[in-house]
C-alpha positions in Angstrom: -86.0 70.8 -128.9 -89.6 72.1 -128.6 -90.6 71.2 -132.2 -90.3 68.0 -134.2 -87.2 68.4 -136.4 -85.6 65.8 -138.6 -82.0 65.4 -139.7 -80.5 63.4 -142.6 -77.2 61.6 -141.9 -75.3 60.4 -145.0 -72.3 58.1 -144.4 -71.3 54.7 -145.8 -69.7 53.6 -142.5 -72.3 52.0 -140.2 -70.5 52.7 -136.9 -70.3 56.4 -137.7 -74.0 56.5 -138.7 -74.9 54.9 -135.4 -72.8 57.4 -133.4 -74.3 60.4 -135.2 -77.8 59.1 -134.8 -77.3 58.6 -131.1 -75.9 62.1 -130.7 -78.6 63.9 -132.7 -81.4 61.9 -131.1 -80.2 63.0 -127.7 -80.6 66.6 -129.0 -84.3 65.8 -129.6 -84.0 65.3 -133.4 -85.6 62.6 -135.5 -82.8 61.1 -137.6 -82.9 59.3 -141.0 -79.8 57.8 -142.5 -78.5 57.0 -146.0 -75.3 55.1 -147.0 -75.1 56.3 -150.6 -75.7 59.4 -152.7 -78.6 57.9 -154.5 -80.3 56.8 -151.3 -79.9 60.4 -149.9 -81.5 61.9 -152.9 -84.4 59.5 -152.7 -85.0 60.3 -149.0 -84.8 64.0 -149.7 -87.5 63.7 -152.3 -89.8 61.7 -150.0 -89.5 63.5 -146.7 -88.8 67.0 -145.3 -85.6 67.6 -143.4 -84.3 70.5 -141.4 -80.6 69.6 -141.5 -78.2 67.4 -143.4 -74.9 66.0 -142.3 -73.0 64.2 -145.1 -69.6 62.5 -145.5 -67.3 63.8 -148.2 -66.7 60.3 -149.8 -69.7 58.2 -150.8 -69.7 54.9 -152.8 -71.5 56.4 -155.7 -70.4 60.0 -155.6 -69.2 62.7 -153.2 -70.6 64.9 -150.5 -70.0 67.8 -152.8 -72.4 66.3 -155.3 -75.1 66.0 -152.6 -74.3 69.6 -151.5 -74.9 70.8 -155.1 -78.2 68.8 -155.3 -79.5 70.3 -152.0 -78.4 73.8 -153.1 -80.4 73.5 -156.3 -83.5 71.8 -154.8 -83.6 72.6 -151.1 -81.8 75.9 -150.7 -83.1 76.6 -147.2 -81.6 73.5 -145.7 -78.3 73.8 -143.9 -75.7 71.2 -144.9 -72.6 70.3 -142.9 -69.7 68.2 -144.2 -67.8 65.4 -142.5 -64.2 65.5 -143.6 -61.1 63.3 -143.0 -58.8 64.6 -140.2 -56.4 67.2 -141.7 -58.1 67.4 -145.1 -58.8 71.1 -144.9 -58.7 71.5 -148.6 -61.9 69.5 -149.0 -63.5 71.4 -146.1 -62.7 74.7 -147.6 -64.0 73.6 -151.0 -67.3 72.5 -149.3 -67.6 75.9 -147.6 -67.0 77.7 -150.9 -69.8 75.7 -152.5 -72.3 76.6 -149.8 -71.8 74.2 -146.9 -73.0 75.6 -143.6 -69.9 74.2 -141.8 -67.7 71.1 -141.5 -66.6 68.8 -138.8 -63.5 66.6 -139.0 -63.3 62.8 -138.2 -63.0 61.5 -135.6 -66.0 63.6 -134.7 -65.7 65.8 -131.6 -69.3 65.5 -130.3 -69.3 68.8 -128.5 -68.2 70.6 -131.7 -70.9 68.6 -133.6 -73.7 69.6 -131.1 -72.7 73.3 -131.4 -72.7 73.1 -135.1 -76.2 71.4 -135.3 -77.6 73.9 -132.8 -76.4 76.9 -134.9 -77.8 75.3 -138.1 -81.2 74.8 -136.5 -81.2 78.3 -135.1 -80.6 79.6 -138.6 -83.4 77.5 -140.0 -85.8 78.9 -137.4 -84.8 82.5 -138.1 -85.5 82.1 -141.8 -89.0 80.9 -141.1 -89.8 83.8 -138.8 -90.8 87.2 -140.1 -88.2 89.9 -139.3 -89.0 91.7 -136.0 -86.9 94.8 -136.8 -84.8 96.2 -139.6 -81.8 94.1 -140.3 -78.7 95.3 -138.4 -76.7 95.7 -141.7 -79.1 98.5 -142.6 -77.0 100.6 -140.3 -74.5 100.6 -143.1 -75.9 103.8 -144.5 -76.2 104.3 -148.2 -78.6 103.6 -151.1 -75.9 103.4 -153.8 -75.7 100.2 -155.9 -72.4 99.4 -154.3 -73.9 99.4 -150.8 -77.1 97.6 -151.8 -74.8 94.9 -153.2 -72.8 94.8 -150.0 -75.9 94.4 -147.9 -77.2 91.5 -150.1 -73.8 89.8 -149.8 -73.7 90.2 -146.0 -77.2 88.6 -145.8 -75.9 85.5 -147.7 -72.6 85.3 -145.9 -74.3 85.4 -142.5 -76.1 82.1 -143.2 -72.8 80.2 -143.2 -70.2 79.5 -140.6 -67.3 79.8 -143.1 -64.4 82.2 -142.3 -64.9 85.6 -144.0 -62.1 87.9 -145.3 -63.1 91.5 -145.6 -60.9 93.8 -147.7 -61.1 97.5 -148.1 -59.3 100.7 -147.5 -58.7 102.3 -144.1 -61.9 103.9 -142.8 -64.2 102.3 -145.3 -66.2 100.4 -142.6 -64.7 96.9 -142.4 -65.5 96.5 -138.7 -69.1 97.6 -139.3 -69.4 95.0 -142.0 -68.0 92.4 -139.7 -70.5 93.3 -137.0 -73.4 93.2 -139.5 -72.4 89.6 -140.5 -72.3 88.6 -136.8 -75.6 90.3 -135.9 -77.5 88.7 -138.8 -76.1 85.2 -138.1 -77.2 82.4 -135.8 -74.3 83.6 -133.5 -76.0 87.0 -132.9 -76.7 86.1 -129.2 -73.0 85.2 -128.7 -70.1 87.7 -128.2 -68.5 89.7 -131.0 -64.9 90.2 -130.1 -62.8 92.6 -132.2 -59.1 92.8 -132.0 -56.5 95.0 -133.9 -53.7 92.6 -134.7 -51.3 95.5 -135.2 -51.8 96.9 -131.7 -50.6 93.7 -129.8 -46.9 93.4 -129.1 -45.5 90.2 -130.7 -44.3 88.8 -127.4 -47.8 89.0 -126.0 -49.7 87.7 -128.9 -50.0 84.0 -127.9 -51.2 84.9 -124.5 -53.7 87.4 -125.8 -55.1 85.0 -128.4 -55.1 81.8 -126.4 -54.9 82.9 -122.7 -52.4 81.6 -120.1 -52.2 79.7 -116.9 -51.1 81.1 -113.6 -47.3 81.0 -113.2 -46.7 80.2 -116.9 -44.4 83.2 -117.2 -43.2 86.2 -115.1 -46.2 88.4 -114.3 -48.8 85.6 -114.9 -50.4 86.0 -111.4 -53.7 84.3 -112.4 -55.3 82.4 -115.2 -56.3 84.6 -118.1 -58.9 83.9 -120.8 -57.7 84.5 -124.4 -59.6 86.2 -127.2 -60.6 82.8 -128.7 -62.1 81.8 -125.4 -63.8 85.2 -125.0 -65.4 84.8 -128.4 -66.6 81.2 -127.8 -70.1 80.8 -129.2 -69.7 84.0 -131.2 -67.4 85.7 -133.7 -63.8 86.8 -133.5 -62.9 89.7 -135.7 -59.2 90.0 -136.6 -58.7 93.5 -137.9 -55.4 94.2 -139.8 -54.7 90.5 -139.9 -51.7 91.3 -142.2 -49.8 92.6 -139.2 -49.6 89.1 -137.6 -46.0 87.9 -137.4 -45.2 84.6 -139.2 -44.7 82.7 -135.9 -48.2 83.7 -134.8 -49.7 82.8 -138.2 -48.6 79.2 -137.7 -50.4 79.0 -134.3 -53.5 80.8 -135.6 -53.7 78.3 -138.5 -53.6 75.3 -136.1 -56.4 76.9 -134.0 -58.6 77.3 -137.0 -58.0 73.8 -138.3 -58.4 72.0 -134.9 -61.0 74.3 -133.5 -59.2 74.2 -130.2 -56.5 76.3 -128.4 -53.9 75.6 -125.8 -53.3 78.4 -123.2 -49.7 79.3 -122.5 -48.6 77.0 -119.8 -51.6 74.7 -120.3 -51.3 70.9 -120.6 -54.5 70.3 -122.5 -56.3 71.9 -125.4 -59.6 73.7 -125.0 -62.3 73.3 -127.7 -63.6 76.7 -129.0 -66.6 77.4 -131.1 -65.7 80.6 -133.0 -66.5 82.0 -136.4 -63.5 83.9 -137.7 -63.8 87.2 -139.6 -60.6 88.9 -140.7 -59.9 92.2 -142.4 -57.0 94.3 -143.7 -56.5 97.4 -145.9 -53.4 95.7 -147.4 -53.2 93.5 -150.5 -52.9 90.1 -148.7 -52.5 88.2 -151.9 -49.4 90.3 -152.7 -48.0 89.6 -149.2 -48.5 85.8 -149.8 -46.5 86.1 -153.1 -43.7 88.0 -151.2 -43.6 85.3 -148.5 -44.7 87.7 -145.8 -48.1 85.9 -145.2 -48.6 82.2 -145.1 -50.2 80.7 -148.2 -52.1 78.1 -146.2 -53.5 80.6 -143.7 -54.6 82.9 -146.5 -56.7 80.2 -148.0 -58.2 79.2 -144.6 -59.3 82.8 -143.8 -60.3 83.7 -147.3 -63.1 81.1 -147.8 -65.6 83.9 -148.5 -64.3 87.3 -149.6 -66.2 90.5 -149.0 -65.1 93.9 -150.4 -66.2 97.1 -148.7 -66.3 99.8 -151.4 -64.4 103.1 -150.7 -66.4 106.3 -150.3 -65.3 107.7 -153.7 -67.1 104.7 -155.4 -70.4 105.7 -153.7 -70.5 109.5 -153.9 -74.3 109.3 -154.1 -74.3 108.3 -150.4 -72.6 111.4 -149.2 -75.8 113.4 -148.3 -77.2 110.5 -146.3 -73.9 109.9 -144.5 -73.5 113.6 -143.8 -76.9 113.8 -142.2 -76.4 110.7 -140.1 -73.0 112.0 -138.9 -74.3 115.5 -138.1 -77.2 113.9 -136.2 -74.8 111.8 -134.0 -72.5 114.8 -133.4 -75.4 117.1 -132.5 -76.8 114.5 -130.0 -73.3 114.0 -128.5 -72.7 117.7 -128.0 -76.3 118.7 -127.2 -76.3 121.1 -130.2 -78.6 121.8 -133.2 -78.0 119.8 -136.4 -76.1 122.1 -138.9 -76.6 122.2 -142.6 -74.2 122.3 -145.5 -74.2 125.0 -148.1 -74.4 124.1 -151.8 -70.7 124.9 -152.2 -69.8 122.7 -149.3 -71.7 119.8 -150.7 -70.0 120.3 -154.0 -66.6 120.4 -152.4 -67.3 117.1 -150.6 -68.4 115.5 -153.8 -65.2 116.5 -155.5 -62.9 115.3 -152.7 -61.6 111.7 -153.1 -61.6 110.9 -149.4 -58.5 108.7 -149.0 -59.5 108.1 -145.4 -63.1 107.2 -146.4 -66.0 107.4 -144.0 -63.7 107.9 -141.0 -62.1 110.9 -142.7 -65.6 112.3 -143.5 -66.5 112.0 -139.8 -63.3 113.9 -138.8 -63.9 116.6 -141.4 -67.5 117.2 -140.3 -66.8 117.2 -136.6 -64.0 119.7 -137.1 -66.2 121.9 -139.3 -69.0 121.7 -136.8 -66.7 122.7 -133.9 -65.1 125.6 -135.7 -68.0 127.1 -137.6 -69.7 130.2 -136.2 -73.3 129.5 -137.3 -75.7 126.7 -138.2 -74.6 126.7 -141.9 -71.3 125.2 -142.8 -69.6 126.6 -145.9 -66.9 125.1 -148.1 -64.1 127.0 -146.3 -65.2 125.6 -143.0 -64.5 122.1 -144.2 -60.8 122.9 -144.5 -60.3 120.1 -147.0 -56.7 119.1 -147.6 -55.2 120.3 -150.9 -54.8 117.4 -153.4 -51.4 117.3 -155.0 -52.0 114.1 -156.9 -55.1 113.8 -159.2 -55.2 110.0 -159.1 -57.2 108.5 -156.2 -55.3 106.7 -153.4 -54.7 103.0 -154.2 -57.1 100.5 -152.7 -54.3 98.6 -151.0 -51.1 100.4 -150.2 -47.8 98.5 -150.5 -47.8 96.1 -147.5 -45.5 95.7 -144.6 -42.7 98.1 -145.5 -39.8 98.3 -143.1 -39.9 101.5 -141.1 -36.9 102.9 -143.0 -38.8 102.4 -146.2 -42.1 103.9 -145.1 -43.9 105.8 -147.9 -43.3 109.5 -148.4 -46.1 111.7 -147.0 -48.1 113.9 -149.2 -47.4 117.6 -149.3 -50.2 119.7 -147.7 -50.5 123.2 -146.3 -49.7 121.8 -142.9 -46.4 120.2 -143.9 -45.0 122.4 -146.6 -41.2 122.6 -146.7 -39.7 125.3 -144.4 -38.1 128.3 -146.1 -34.3 128.4 -146.3 -31.6 126.3 -147.7 -31.7 123.2 -145.4 -30.2 120.0 -146.8 -32.7 117.7 -148.4 -32.7 115.0 -145.6 -33.3 117.6 -142.9 -36.1 119.2 -145.0 -37.8 115.9 -145.5 -37.6 115.0 -141.9 -39.2 118.4 -141.0 -42.0 117.6 -143.5 -42.7 114.3 -141.9 -42.6 115.7 -138.4 -45.2 118.3 -139.2 -47.4 115.9 -141.1 -47.3 113.4 -138.2 -48.0 116.1 -135.6 -51.0 117.3 -137.7 -52.4 113.7 -138.0 -51.9 113.0 -134.3 -53.9 116.2 -133.5 -56.7 115.3 -135.9 -57.0 111.8 -134.5 -56.7 113.0 -130.8 -53.4 111.2 -130.4 -54.8 107.8 -131.3 -51.8 106.1 -132.8 -53.6 103.3 -134.6 -55.9 105.8 -136.4 -53.0 108.1 -137.1 -51.1 105.3 -138.8 -54.1 104.4 -140.9 -54.7 108.0 -142.0 -51.0 108.4 -143.0 -51.1 105.1 -144.9 -48.2 103.5 -142.9 -48.1 100.6 -140.5 -48.5 101.0 -136.8 -44.9 99.7 -136.4 -43.6 102.3 -138.9 -45.4 105.1 -137.0 -43.8 104.0 -133.7 -40.4 104.0 -135.3 -40.9 107.5 -136.8 -42.3 108.9 -133.5 -39.1 107.7 -131.7 -36.9 108.9 -134.5 -38.4 112.4 -134.7 -38.6 112.8 -130.9 -42.4 112.9 -130.8 -43.1 110.0 -128.4 
């Protein structure tokens, strides 16, 4: 440490205090100790501290009481909580009340050192003037909804607590996750995104935790998993609702123990990862249906962040359109087009079930197909809306392929003329709709499934059933 920094350790067990003092002193910190809640409050009022580490149980109160006291009187000070082994409920409660992070007893000193370093990095960043606009400013929009989202991201970034981002497909959940990472003390570490719905179930454990050479057929060398790749940074689990129940159990243990065991490995490897997860589905409903583990849900949903759909921030359309056109023009070495008044009105009236991602696709198609620099309403080729009500924020989750939702009727998938039986007619409708969506998404199956509002698994089933794969 290049500057004189002081930490306060609060624990009523002398042996633990001495261990923590020794560890933090070796990191270059001055350390003061307290055995009770009242002693800790007294020391806080008489000296300046950069970090506090407190036990959950104290003779005259609790660590949560101290956490609340610090939040009210010393809001810039990071606080970490010591919890009993396996007592994740207490750890989650501490995180919800504003704790920076937690560490379980018996204390893993490597985990503790990483935690303290992140806390001190955050403390330093708060003291420094910003050198450039905050990364989350890349989330374009001046609407109240987006201003609120940016403010929430700035607060969330200060903690190490797991974050759960909910929002519709295409609304910008990954961008929100990146913004959290880039404004956090982990910004210098890796940001590792993974689409949980795109990993075959039989490969999930190896992908997440890695494997050792010879652990199974085809394992010709040691392989690093996603957790190891994200060590020191953030792991973003997109479409976390797609995780099979068996994998949910293993993920839960990795979160609780902060360690993973590669397939074929004999020992666990400690990992320092902040978990950010997201889905467009109603995860709480899946928990009620028994399709997502209740305990895992409460581990990943410590802090909840909602990304608003585009229809709730229509006032951002002009700014988003200009930004998207600018990127497209640069990519294609072309002039930036303009929208006619009628085209702008048409976009404002369109509900955008696919959100910003759909807006990007619409504008790129219009720019490619228009003859001049001005894009008119007819150039947008907006889908006809057969249902006045907006798309639900969270489609019914995890349907079996046979029960996949019916596709909306559009000019591209109108029923063929003739007197075909209803099943054949519906099958033809689905086939045309899927072909159209595949074309629009350049045969990216993950994006196609999201646009159609069905799961990746359901799309694969239908592609096979309809002979499109």
